[in-house]
PDB file of N, CA, C and O in Angstrom:
ATOM      1  N   UNK A   1      16.868  34.635  -4.174  1.00  0.00           N
ATOM      2  CA  UNK A   1      16.098  33.414  -4.067  1.00  0.00           C
ATOM      3  C   UNK A   1      16.261  32.873  -2.650  1.00  0.00           C
ATOM      4  O   UNK A   1      17.374  32.678  -2.161  1.00  0.00           O
ATOM      5  N   UNK A   2      15.128  32.640  -2.011  1.00  0.00           N
ATOM      6  CA  UNK A   2      15.138  32.142  -0.643  1.00  0.00           C
ATOM      7  C   UNK A   2      14.460  30.782  -0.609  1.00  0.00           C
ATOM      8  O   UNK A   2      13.339  30.626  -1.094  1.00  0.00           O
ATOM      9  N   UNK A   3      15.136  29.811  -0.041  1.00  0.00           N
ATOM     10  CA  UNK A   3      14.589  28.457   0.038  1.00  0.00           C
ATOM     11  C   UNK A   3      14.030  28.246   1.435  1.00  0.00           C
ATOM     12  O   UNK A   3      14.710  28.488   2.432  1.00  0.00           O
ATOM     13  N   UNK A   4      12.801  27.800   1.497  1.00  0.00           N
ATOM     14  CA  UNK A   4      12.165  27.483   2.772  1.00  0.00           C
ATOM     15  C   UNK A   4      12.549  26.045   3.140  1.00  0.00           C
ATOM     16  O   UNK A   4      11.869  25.095   2.751  1.00  0.00           O
ATOM     17  N   UNK A   5      13.638  25.900   3.888  1.00  0.00           N
ATOM     18  CA  UNK A   5      14.182  24.574   4.194  1.00  0.00           C
ATOM     19  C   UNK A   5      13.241  23.756   5.061  1.00  0.00           C
ATOM     20  O   UNK A   5      13.211  22.530   4.951  1.00  0.00           O
ATOM     21  N   UNK A   6      12.484  24.402   5.910  1.00  0.00           N
ATOM     22  CA  UNK A   6      11.543  23.683   6.761  1.00  0.00           C
ATOM     23  C   UNK A   6      10.457  23.005   5.927  1.00  0.00           C
ATOM     24  O   UNK A   6      10.130  21.840   6.152  1.00  0.00           O
ATOM     25  N   UNK A   7       9.904  23.737   4.969  1.00  0.00           N
ATOM     26  CA  UNK A   7       8.875  23.171   4.100  1.00  0.00           C
ATOM     27  C   UNK A   7       9.451  22.078   3.203  1.00  0.00           C
ATOM     28  O   UNK A   7       8.792  21.071   2.944  1.00  0.00           O
ATOM     29  N   UNK A   8      10.677  22.277   2.734  1.00  0.00           N
ATOM     30  CA  UNK A   8      11.322  21.270   1.896  1.00  0.00           C
ATOM     31  C   UNK A   8      11.557  19.980   2.684  1.00  0.00           C
ATOM     32  O   UNK A   8      11.306  18.882   2.187  1.00  0.00           O
ATOM     33  N   UNK A   9      12.042  20.129   3.920  1.00  0.00           N
ATOM     34  CA  UNK A   9      12.269  18.957   4.760  1.00  0.00           C
ATOM     35  C   UNK A   9      10.979  18.245   5.113  1.00  0.00           C
ATOM     36  O   UNK A   9      10.933  17.015   5.149  1.00  0.00           O
ATOM     37  N   UNK A  10       9.934  19.008   5.371  1.00  0.00           N
ATOM     38  CA  UNK A  10       8.633  18.425   5.681  1.00  0.00           C
ATOM     39  C   UNK A  10       8.083  17.655   4.487  1.00  0.00           C
ATOM     40  O   UNK A  10       7.573  16.545   4.641  1.00  0.00           O
ATOM     41  N   UNK A  11       8.185  18.236   3.315  1.00  0.00           N
ATOM     42  CA  UNK A  11       7.725  17.561   2.098  1.00  0.00           C
ATOM     43  C   UNK A  11       8.502  16.279   1.849  1.00  0.00           C
ATOM     44  O   UNK A  11       7.931  15.256   1.473  1.00  0.00           O
ATOM     45  N   UNK A  12       9.815  16.345   2.062  1.00  0.00           N
ATOM     46  CA  UNK A  12      10.649  15.159   1.891  1.00  0.00           C
ATOM     47  C   UNK A  12      10.248  14.065   2.877  1.00  0.00           C
ATOM     48  O   UNK A  12      10.117  12.902   2.494  1.00  0.00           O
ATOM     49  N   UNK A  13      10.056  14.426   4.126  1.00  0.00           N
ATOM     50  CA  UNK A  13       9.688  13.447   5.139  1.00  0.00           C
ATOM     51  C   UNK A  13       8.349  12.786   4.862  1.00  0.00           C
ATOM     52  O   UNK A  13       8.211  11.571   5.005  1.00  0.00           O
ATOM     53  N   UNK A  14       7.368  13.577   4.469  1.00  0.00           N
ATOM     54  CA  UNK A  14       6.042  13.026   4.173  1.00  0.00           C
ATOM     55  C   UNK A  14       6.098  12.122   2.951  1.00  0.00           C
ATOM     56  O   UNK A  14       5.477  11.059   2.940  1.00  0.00           O
ATOM     57  N   UNK A  15       6.826  12.526   1.933  1.00  0.00           N
ATOM     58  CA  UNK A  15       6.890  11.706   0.717  1.00  0.00           C
ATOM     59  C   UNK A  15       7.607  10.385   0.983  1.00  0.00           C
ATOM     60  O   UNK A  15       7.205   9.351   0.449  1.00  0.00           O
ATOM     61  N   UNK A  16       8.659  10.402   1.796  1.00  0.00           N
ATOM     62  CA  UNK A  16       9.341   9.148   2.143  1.00  0.00           C
ATOM     63  C   UNK A  16       8.418   8.258   2.962  1.00  0.00           C
ATOM     64  O   UNK A  16       8.348   7.051   2.727  1.00  0.00           O
ATOM     65  N   UNK A  17       7.713   8.843   3.919  1.00  0.00           N
ATOM     66  CA  UNK A  17       6.793   8.071   4.746  1.00  0.00           C
ATOM     67  C   UNK A  17       5.667   7.429   3.949  1.00  0.00           C
ATOM     68  O   UNK A  17       5.354   6.255   4.144  1.00  0.00           O
ATOM     69  N   UNK A  18       5.061   8.196   3.053  1.00  0.00           N
ATOM     70  CA  UNK A  18       3.973   7.659   2.227  1.00  0.00           C
ATOM     71  C   UNK A  18       4.501   6.581   1.284  1.00  0.00           C
ATOM     72  O   UNK A  18       3.847   5.560   1.073  1.00  0.00           O
ATOM     73  N   UNK A  19       5.675   6.808   0.722  1.00  0.00           N
ATOM     74  CA  UNK A  19       6.272   5.801  -0.173  1.00  0.00           C
ATOM     75  C   UNK A  19       6.504   4.486   0.564  1.00  0.00           C
ATOM     76  O   UNK A  19       6.201   3.415   0.038  1.00  0.00           O
ATOM     77  N   UNK A  20       7.038   4.566   1.776  1.00  0.00           N
ATOM     78  CA  UNK A  20       7.265   3.354   2.566  1.00  0.00           C
ATOM     79  C   UNK A  20       5.949   2.667   2.930  1.00  0.00           C
ATOM     80  O   UNK A  20       5.870   1.438   2.937  1.00  0.00           O
ATOM     81  N   UNK A  21       4.922   3.454   3.230  1.00  0.00           N
ATOM     82  CA  UNK A  21       3.625   2.874   3.564  1.00  0.00           C
ATOM     83  C   UNK A  21       3.011   2.145   2.371  1.00  0.00           C
ATOM     84  O   UNK A  21       2.446   1.063   2.532  1.00  0.00           O
ATOM     85  N   UNK A  22       3.115   2.727   1.182  1.00  0.00           N
ATOM     86  CA  UNK A  22       2.558   2.089  -0.016  1.00  0.00           C
ATOM     87  C   UNK A  22       3.323   0.804  -0.338  1.00  0.00           C
ATOM     88  O   UNK A  22       2.719  -0.212  -0.681  1.00  0.00           O
ATOM     89  N   UNK A  23       4.638   0.852  -0.227  1.00  0.00           N
ATOM     90  CA  UNK A  23       5.439  -0.348  -0.481  1.00  0.00           C
ATOM     91  C   UNK A  23       5.111  -1.436   0.532  1.00  0.00           C
ATOM     92  O   UNK A  23       5.002  -2.607   0.167  1.00  0.00           O
ATOM     93  N   UNK A  24       4.952  -1.065   1.799  1.00  0.00           N
ATOM     94  CA  UNK A  24       4.612  -2.049   2.830  1.00  0.00           C
ATOM     95  C   UNK A  24       3.234  -2.652   2.579  1.00  0.00           C
ATOM     96  O   UNK A  24       3.054  -3.859   2.744  1.00  0.00           O
ATOM     97  N   UNK A  25       2.259  -1.837   2.184  1.00  0.00           N
ATOM     98  CA  UNK A  25       0.920  -2.351   1.891  1.00  0.00           C
ATOM     99  C   UNK A  25       0.962  -3.306   0.692  1.00  0.00           C
ATOM    100  O   UNK A  25       0.289  -4.337   0.696  1.00  0.00           O
ATOM    101  N   UNK A  26       1.742  -2.968  -0.320  1.00  0.00           N
ATOM    102  CA  UNK A  26       1.849  -3.844  -1.489  1.00  0.00           C
ATOM    103  C   UNK A  26       2.495  -5.174  -1.104  1.00  0.00           C
ATOM    104  O   UNK A  26       2.050  -6.235  -1.543  1.00  0.00           O
ATOM    105  N   UNK A  27       3.552  -5.115  -0.277  1.00  0.00           N
ATOM    106  CA  UNK A  27       4.214  -6.347   0.164  1.00  0.00           C
ATOM    107  C   UNK A  27       3.277  -7.215   0.995  1.00  0.00           C
ATOM    108  O   UNK A  27       3.271  -8.438   0.856  1.00  0.00           O
ATOM    109  N   UNK A  28       2.486  -6.580   1.858  1.00  0.00           N
ATOM    110  CA  UNK A  28       1.510  -7.345   2.643  1.00  0.00           C
ATOM    111  C   UNK A  28       0.451  -7.971   1.743  1.00  0.00           C
ATOM    112  O   UNK A  28      -0.002  -9.085   2.008  1.00  0.00           O
ATOM    113  N   UNK A  29       0.053  -7.281   0.697  1.00  0.00           N
ATOM    114  CA  UNK A  29      -0.909  -7.844  -0.254  1.00  0.00           C
ATOM    115  C   UNK A  29      -0.346  -9.047  -0.986  1.00  0.00           C
ATOM    116  O   UNK A  29      -1.040 -10.050  -1.152  1.00  0.00           O
ATOM    117  N   UNK A  30       0.892  -8.962  -1.422  1.00  0.00           N
ATOM    118  CA  UNK A  30       1.542 -10.098  -2.088  1.00  0.00           C
ATOM    119  C   UNK A  30       1.673 -11.266  -1.121  1.00  0.00           C
ATOM    120  O   UNK A  30       1.448 -12.417  -1.495  1.00  0.00           O
ATOM    121  N   UNK A  31       2.038 -10.969   0.128  1.00  0.00           N
ATOM    122  CA  UNK A  31       2.163 -12.019   1.146  1.00  0.00           C
ATOM    123  C   UNK A  31       0.816 -12.682   1.410  1.00  0.00           C
ATOM    124  O   UNK A  31       0.748 -13.902   1.563  1.00  0.00           O
ATOM    125  N   UNK A  32      -0.247 -11.898   1.464  1.00  0.00           N
ATOM    126  CA  UNK A  32      -1.580 -12.464   1.684  1.00  0.00           C
ATOM    127  C   UNK A  32      -2.000 -13.364   0.520  1.00  0.00           C
ATOM    128  O   UNK A  32      -2.612 -14.411   0.732  1.00  0.00           O
ATOM    129  N   UNK A  33      -1.673 -12.960  -0.701  1.00  0.00           N
ATOM    130  CA  UNK A  33      -1.992 -13.826  -1.850  1.00  0.00           C
ATOM    131  C   UNK A  33      -1.211 -15.133  -1.785  1.00  0.00           C
ATOM    132  O   UNK A  33      -1.729 -16.188  -2.152  1.00  0.00           O
ATOM    133  N   UNK A  34       0.021 -15.067  -1.323  1.00  0.00           N
ATOM    134  CA  UNK A  34       0.828 -16.276  -1.168  1.00  0.00           C
ATOM    135  C   UNK A  34       0.228 -17.187  -0.099  1.00  0.00           C
ATOM    136  O   UNK A  34       0.189 -18.406  -0.266  1.00  0.00           O
ATOM    137  N   UNK A  35      -0.238 -16.594   0.999  1.00  0.00           N
ATOM    138  CA  UNK A  35      -0.876 -17.388   2.046  1.00  0.00           C
ATOM    139  C   UNK A  35      -2.170 -18.013   1.548  1.00  0.00           C
ATOM    140  O   UNK A  35      -2.527 -19.120   1.951  1.00  0.00           O
ATOM    141  N   UNK A  36      -2.866 -17.309   0.676  1.00  0.00           N
ATOM    142  CA  UNK A  36      -4.102 -17.861   0.106  1.00  0.00           C
ATOM    143  C   UNK A  36      -3.791 -19.097  -0.726  1.00  0.00           C
ATOM    144  O   UNK A  36      -4.479 -20.113  -0.626  1.00  0.00           O
ATOM    145  N   UNK A  37      -2.757 -19.004  -1.543  1.00  0.00           N
ATOM    146  CA  UNK A  37      -2.366 -20.159  -2.359  1.00  0.00           C
ATOM    147  C   UNK A  37      -2.048 -21.359  -1.476  1.00  0.00           C
ATOM    148  O   UNK A  37      -2.463 -22.481  -1.764  1.00  0.00           O
ATOM    149  N   UNK A  38      -1.304 -21.111  -0.394  1.00  0.00           N
ATOM    150  CA  UNK A  38      -0.939 -22.187   0.524  1.00  0.00           C
ATOM    151  C   UNK A  38      -2.171 -22.758   1.207  1.00  0.00           C
ATOM    152  O   UNK A  38      -2.289 -23.975   1.350  1.00  0.00           O
ATOM    153  N   UNK A  39      -3.092 -21.896   1.631  1.00  0.00           N
ATOM    154  CA  UNK A  39      -4.301 -22.357   2.314  1.00  0.00           C
ATOM    155  C   UNK A  39      -5.175 -23.174   1.379  1.00  0.00           C
ATOM    156  O   UNK A  39      -5.736 -24.191   1.788  1.00  0.00           O
ATOM    157  N   UNK A  40      -5.297 -22.744   0.132  1.00  0.00           N
ATOM    158  CA  UNK A  40      -6.118 -23.495  -0.821  1.00  0.00           C
ATOM    159  C   UNK A  40      -5.480 -24.839  -1.160  1.00  0.00           C
ATOM    160  O   UNK A  40      -6.182 -25.826  -1.385  1.00  0.00           O
ATOM    161  N   UNK A  41      -4.156 -24.875  -1.196  1.00  0.00           N
ATOM    162  CA  UNK A  41      -3.472 -26.142  -1.474  1.00  0.00           C
ATOM    163  C   UNK A  41      -3.652 -27.126  -0.311  1.00  0.00           C
ATOM    164  O   UNK A  41      -3.699 -28.338  -0.517  1.00  0.00           O
ATOM    165  N   UNK A  42      -3.751 -26.588   0.916  1.00  0.00           N
ATOM    166  CA  UNK A  42      -3.952 -27.433   2.096  1.00  0.00           C
ATOM    167  C   UNK A  42      -5.413 -27.801   2.290  1.00  0.00           C
ATOM    168  O   UNK A  42      -5.722 -28.647   3.130  1.00  0.00           O
ATOM    169  N   UNK A  43      -6.312 -27.197   1.545  1.00  0.00           N
ATOM    170  CA  UNK A  43      -7.735 -27.503   1.634  1.00  0.00           C
ATOM    171  C   UNK A  43      -8.477 -26.655   2.647  1.00  0.00           C
ATOM    172  O   UNK A  43      -9.592 -27.006   3.032  1.00  0.00           O
ATOM    173  N   UNK A  44      -7.909 -25.570   3.085  1.00  0.00           N
ATOM    174  CA  UNK A  44      -8.552 -24.691   4.066  1.00  0.00           C
ATOM    175  C   UNK A  44      -9.132 -23.482   3.340  1.00  0.00           C
ATOM    176  O   UNK A  44      -8.460 -22.468   3.156  1.00  0.00           O
ATOM    177  N   UNK A  45     -10.395 -23.611   2.931  1.00  0.00           N
ATOM    178  CA  UNK A  45     -11.015 -22.550   2.142  1.00  0.00           C
ATOM    179  C   UNK A  45     -11.285 -21.298   2.981  1.00  0.00           C
ATOM    180  O   UNK A  45     -11.232 -20.185   2.457  1.00  0.00           O
ATOM    181  N   UNK A  46     -11.572 -21.466   4.271  1.00  0.00           N
ATOM    182  CA  UNK A  46     -11.860 -20.310   5.126  1.00  0.00           C
ATOM    183  C   UNK A  46     -10.663 -19.398   5.275  1.00  0.00           C
ATOM    184  O   UNK A  46     -10.793 -18.177   5.190  1.00  0.00           O
ATOM    185  N   UNK A  47      -9.495 -19.982   5.497  1.00  0.00           N
ATOM    186  CA  UNK A  47      -8.279 -19.174   5.609  1.00  0.00           C
ATOM    187  C   UNK A  47      -7.941 -18.521   4.275  1.00  0.00           C
ATOM    188  O   UNK A  47      -7.446 -17.394   4.235  1.00  0.00           O
ATOM    189  N   UNK A  48      -8.208 -19.228   3.191  1.00  0.00           N
ATOM    190  CA  UNK A  48      -7.937 -18.672   1.866  1.00  0.00           C
ATOM    191  C   UNK A  48      -8.797 -17.464   1.566  1.00  0.00           C
ATOM    192  O   UNK A  48      -8.332 -16.495   0.965  1.00  0.00           O
ATOM    193  N   UNK A  49     -10.051 -17.518   1.984  1.00  0.00           N
ATOM    194  CA  UNK A  49     -10.951 -16.389   1.766  1.00  0.00           C
ATOM    195  C   UNK A  49     -10.528 -15.180   2.594  1.00  0.00           C
ATOM    196  O   UNK A  49     -10.569 -14.048   2.112  1.00  0.00           O
ATOM    197  N   UNK A  50     -10.121 -15.422   3.841  1.00  0.00           N
ATOM    198  CA  UNK A  50      -9.668 -14.327   4.698  1.00  0.00           C
ATOM    199  C   UNK A  50      -8.394 -13.688   4.131  1.00  0.00           C
ATOM    200  O   UNK A  50      -8.239 -12.467   4.152  1.00  0.00           O
ATOM    201  N   UNK A  51      -7.498 -14.521   3.631  1.00  0.00           N
ATOM    202  CA  UNK A  51      -6.261 -13.995   3.050  1.00  0.00           C
ATOM    203  C   UNK A  51      -6.556 -13.180   1.796  1.00  0.00           C
ATOM    204  O   UNK A  51      -5.921 -12.152   1.559  1.00  0.00           O
ATOM    205  N   UNK A  52      -7.507 -13.629   1.001  1.00  0.00           N
ATOM    206  CA  UNK A  52      -7.889 -12.877  -0.195  1.00  0.00           C
ATOM    207  C   UNK A  52      -8.482 -11.522   0.185  1.00  0.00           C
ATOM    208  O   UNK A  52      -8.198 -10.514  -0.460  1.00  0.00           O
ATOM    209  N   UNK A  53      -9.301 -11.501   1.227  1.00  0.00           N
ATOM    210  CA  UNK A  53      -9.866 -10.230   1.690  1.00  0.00           C
ATOM    211  C   UNK A  53      -8.786  -9.270   2.150  1.00  0.00           C
ATOM    212  O   UNK A  53      -8.849  -8.074   1.867  1.00  0.00           O
ATOM    213  N   UNK A  54      -7.794  -9.792   2.858  1.00  0.00           N
ATOM    214  CA  UNK A  54      -6.677  -8.951   3.291  1.00  0.00           C
ATOM    215  C   UNK A  54      -5.886  -8.406   2.119  1.00  0.00           C
ATOM    216  O   UNK A  54      -5.470  -7.248   2.127  1.00  0.00           O
ATOM    217  N   UNK A  55      -5.677  -9.239   1.111  1.00  0.00           N
ATOM    218  CA  UNK A  55      -4.946  -8.795  -0.073  1.00  0.00           C
ATOM    219  C   UNK A  55      -5.712  -7.703  -0.814  1.00  0.00           C
ATOM    220  O   UNK A  55      -5.122  -6.731  -1.285  1.00  0.00           O
ATOM    221  N   UNK A  56      -7.018  -7.868  -0.911  1.00  0.00           N
ATOM    222  CA  UNK A  56      -7.835  -6.857  -1.593  1.00  0.00           C
ATOM    223  C   UNK A  56      -7.760  -5.522  -0.859  1.00  0.00           C
ATOM    224  O   UNK A  56      -7.669  -4.470  -1.492  1.00  0.00           O
ATOM    225  N   UNK A  57      -7.798  -5.559   0.474  1.00  0.00           N
ATOM    226  CA  UNK A  57      -7.704  -4.331   1.262  1.00  0.00           C
ATOM    227  C   UNK A  57      -6.345  -3.657   1.038  1.00  0.00           C
ATOM    228  O   UNK A  57      -6.276  -2.442   0.850  1.00  0.00           O
ATOM    229  N   UNK A  58      -5.276  -4.441   1.059  1.00  0.00           N
ATOM    230  CA  UNK A  58      -3.940  -3.875   0.860  1.00  0.00           C
ATOM    231  C   UNK A  58      -3.794  -3.246  -0.525  1.00  0.00           C
ATOM    232  O   UNK A  58      -3.259  -2.145  -0.658  1.00  0.00           O
ATOM    233  N   UNK A  59      -4.265  -3.940  -1.541  1.00  0.00           N
ATOM    234  CA  UNK A  59      -4.158  -3.398  -2.894  1.00  0.00           C
ATOM    235  C   UNK A  59      -5.077  -2.190  -3.085  1.00  0.00           C
ATOM    236  O   UNK A  59      -4.756  -1.284  -3.854  1.00  0.00           O
ATOM    237  N   UNK A  60      -6.214  -2.171  -2.393  1.00  0.00           N
ATOM    238  CA  UNK A  60      -7.100  -1.004  -2.461  1.00  0.00           C
ATOM    239  C   UNK A  60      -6.432   0.212  -1.827  1.00  0.00           C
ATOM    240  O   UNK A  60      -6.577   1.328  -2.325  1.00  0.00           O
ATOM    241  N   UNK A  61      -5.701   0.002  -0.729  1.00  0.00           N
ATOM    242  CA  UNK A  61      -4.958   1.109  -0.119  1.00  0.00           C
ATOM    243  C   UNK A  61      -3.901   1.650  -1.066  1.00  0.00           C
ATOM    244  O   UNK A  61      -3.711   2.862  -1.166  1.00  0.00           O
ATOM    245  N   UNK A  62      -3.219   0.758  -1.757  1.00  0.00           N
ATOM    246  CA  UNK A  62      -2.208   1.198  -2.733  1.00  0.00           C
ATOM    247  C   UNK A  62      -2.856   2.006  -3.854  1.00  0.00           C
ATOM    248  O   UNK A  62      -2.357   3.064  -4.236  1.00  0.00           O
ATOM    249  N   UNK A  63      -3.966   1.501  -4.372  1.00  0.00           N
ATOM    250  CA  UNK A  63      -4.655   2.199  -5.454  1.00  0.00           C
ATOM    251  C   UNK A  63      -5.180   3.554  -4.993  1.00  0.00           C
ATOM    252  O   UNK A  63      -5.144   4.526  -5.746  1.00  0.00           O
ATOM    253  N   UNK A  64      -5.668   3.617  -3.751  1.00  0.00           N
ATOM    254  CA  UNK A  64      -6.168   4.885  -3.222  1.00  0.00           C
ATOM    255  C   UNK A  64      -5.040   5.906  -3.075  1.00  0.00           C
ATOM    256  O   UNK A  64      -5.227   7.086  -3.371  1.00  0.00           O
ATOM    257  N   UNK A  65      -3.879   5.458  -2.621  1.00  0.00           N
ATOM    258  CA  UNK A  65      -2.744   6.372  -2.472  1.00  0.00           C
ATOM    259  C   UNK A  65      -2.291   6.899  -3.824  1.00  0.00           C
ATOM    260  O   UNK A  65      -1.996   8.086  -3.960  1.00  0.00           O
ATOM    261  N   UNK A  66      -2.233   6.036  -4.816  1.00  0.00           N
ATOM    262  CA  UNK A  66      -1.829   6.469  -6.163  1.00  0.00           C
ATOM    263  C   UNK A  66      -2.877   7.414  -6.747  1.00  0.00           C
ATOM    264  O   UNK A  66      -2.533   8.441  -7.331  1.00  0.00           O
ATOM    265  N   UNK A  67      -4.146   7.069  -6.591  1.00  0.00           N
ATOM    266  CA  UNK A  67      -5.214   7.929  -7.096  1.00  0.00           C
ATOM    267  C   UNK A  67      -5.207   9.301  -6.440  1.00  0.00           C
ATOM    268  O   UNK A  67      -5.407  10.315  -7.109  1.00  0.00           O
ATOM    269  N   UNK A  68      -4.975   9.334  -5.117  1.00  0.00           N
ATOM    270  CA  UNK A  68      -4.924  10.623  -4.428  1.00  0.00           C
ATOM    271  C   UNK A  68      -3.719  11.447  -4.891  1.00  0.00           C
ATOM    272  O   UNK A  68      -3.814  12.665  -5.042  1.00  0.00           O
ATOM    273  N   UNK A  69      -2.610  10.789  -5.110  1.00  0.00           N
ATOM    274  CA  UNK A  69      -1.426  11.489  -5.606  1.00  0.00           C
ATOM    275  C   UNK A  69      -1.675  12.114  -6.971  1.00  0.00           C
ATOM    276  O   UNK A  69      -1.277  13.251  -7.223  1.00  0.00           O
ATOM    277  N   UNK A  70      -2.330  11.372  -7.845  1.00  0.00           N
ATOM    278  CA  UNK A  70      -2.665  11.917  -9.164  1.00  0.00           C
ATOM    279  C   UNK A  70      -3.667  13.081  -9.054  1.00  0.00           C
ATOM    280  O   UNK A  70      -3.590  14.055  -9.804  1.00  0.00           O
ATOM    281  N   UNK A  71      -4.596  12.957  -8.114  1.00  0.00           N
ATOM    282  CA  UNK A  71      -5.569  14.025  -7.898  1.00  0.00           C
ATOM    283  C   UNK A  71      -4.863  15.299  -7.429  1.00  0.00           C
ATOM    284  O   UNK A  71      -5.176  16.391  -7.902  1.00  0.00           O
ATOM    285  N   UNK A  72      -3.928  15.163  -6.516  1.00  0.00           N
ATOM    286  CA  UNK A  72      -3.196  16.321  -6.003  1.00  0.00           C
ATOM    287  C   UNK A  72      -2.354  16.953  -7.104  1.00  0.00           C
ATOM    288  O   UNK A  72      -2.298  18.178  -7.216  1.00  0.00           O
ATOM    289  N   UNK A  73      -1.701  16.131  -7.913  1.00  0.00           N
ATOM    290  CA  UNK A  73      -0.877  16.662  -8.990  1.00  0.00           C
ATOM    291  C   UNK A  73      -1.737  17.387 -10.028  1.00  0.00           C
ATOM    292  O   UNK A  73      -1.379  18.474 -10.482  1.00  0.00           O
ATOM    293  N   UNK A  74      -2.867  16.788 -10.401  1.00  0.00           N
ATOM    294  CA  UNK A  74      -3.719  17.376 -11.435  1.00  0.00           C
ATOM    295  C   UNK A  74      -4.468  18.607 -10.929  1.00  0.00           C
ATOM    296  O   UNK A  74      -4.780  19.515 -11.699  1.00  0.00           O
ATOM    297  N   UNK A  75      -4.751  18.626  -9.631  1.00  0.00           N
ATOM    298  CA  UNK A  75      -5.578  19.716  -9.087  1.00  0.00           C
ATOM    299  C   UNK A  75      -4.768  20.869  -8.723  1.00  0.00           C
ATOM    300  O   UNK A  75      -5.300  21.873  -8.251  1.00  0.00           O
TER     301      UNK A  75
END
């Protein structure tokens, strides 16, 4: 049995990187929703709308990463 350590290390590095990116995108989405709440409480609807758009983009990136992962596993 021969283990290809280079491929194993590469797979590990990519999986750690993608995991960190998804977690960071999710945290940014939660932060944007929090900023939206604050903006709406202060009466600034324009900032609240922009924050909501940012949160939607962040959560869409998370959903896309999960969907692609499932596609790769199933395919």
